[in-house]
N, C-alpha and C positions, 0 to 999 in steps of 0.2 A: 649514404650512411643508413644502416638499418637500425631500427629501435626494437627492443624486446619488451614485451609486456608479460607479467606474471599475474595470473588471477589466483588469489589465495583463498577465495571463498565467495559464496553467492548468498544473497539475501533478497527477499522481496516482501513487500507489504502493499497489497493492492486489493481491489474488489474481487479479484480472481483467486486470492489466497493469502494467507498470512505467513507462509513459508514456501520454500522452493518446491517441495513435493506436492503440496496442495495446489499451488499455482500451475505447475506442469500438468497435473491430473485434470484440472478444470479446463485449461486451454486446449489440451489434446483431445478431450472428450467433447469439445464444442459447447461447453456450458456457457450460457449467456450470463455475463457478470454485470450487466447493467440493471439498474433499478430506478424507480421514480425518485426524483429529488424532493424531499419533504421539508428540508430546512428553509424556513421563511427568509433567511438572509440571502438565499439564492433566487428569490422570486423575480429579480430583474433580468435574469439570464433567459435567452430564448430557448435553450435546451431544457427539457423537462426530465431527462434521464442522464445518469452518470454512473461510473464505476465506483460506487461508494464502498467504504470499508464495512465489512460485516462486523458483528459484535465480537466474533472470534479474532478477527484481524485487529480490531481496536483494542482488545484485551492484551495484545502483545506489547502495547505501550505502557500498561499499568505497572509492571514490575520494574520499570526503569526510572527510578527517582532522579537520576542525574539528568534526565531530559525535561523534568518539570519546569525548569526555568526558561525553556525555549518556546517559541510559538509552535502551533500545531503543525504547520507545514515543515518546520525544521525537525520536529519530533518524528514525523513520518519519513523524512529523508534519512535520518540517522538511525532509527530503530533497527532496520535490517542489518546494519553494519555492526551492531553491538552484540 
């Protein structure tokens, strides 16, 4: 039995971009999207670099008041879908 899948839209929120166009442009251009981790809450991790959200990407969460009641990781998962 075959299953069909329909993709109705794409969204992305990452260190490489806050939307599909910016993400694709940075990835295809080979832009390094890693930066030093500065948050003291991550001091116990061995890794010192991560694909952190830029201010532009983080700003994508601000106009979405319906996400305010969720934890940050849930907000970042849901924001591209809205």
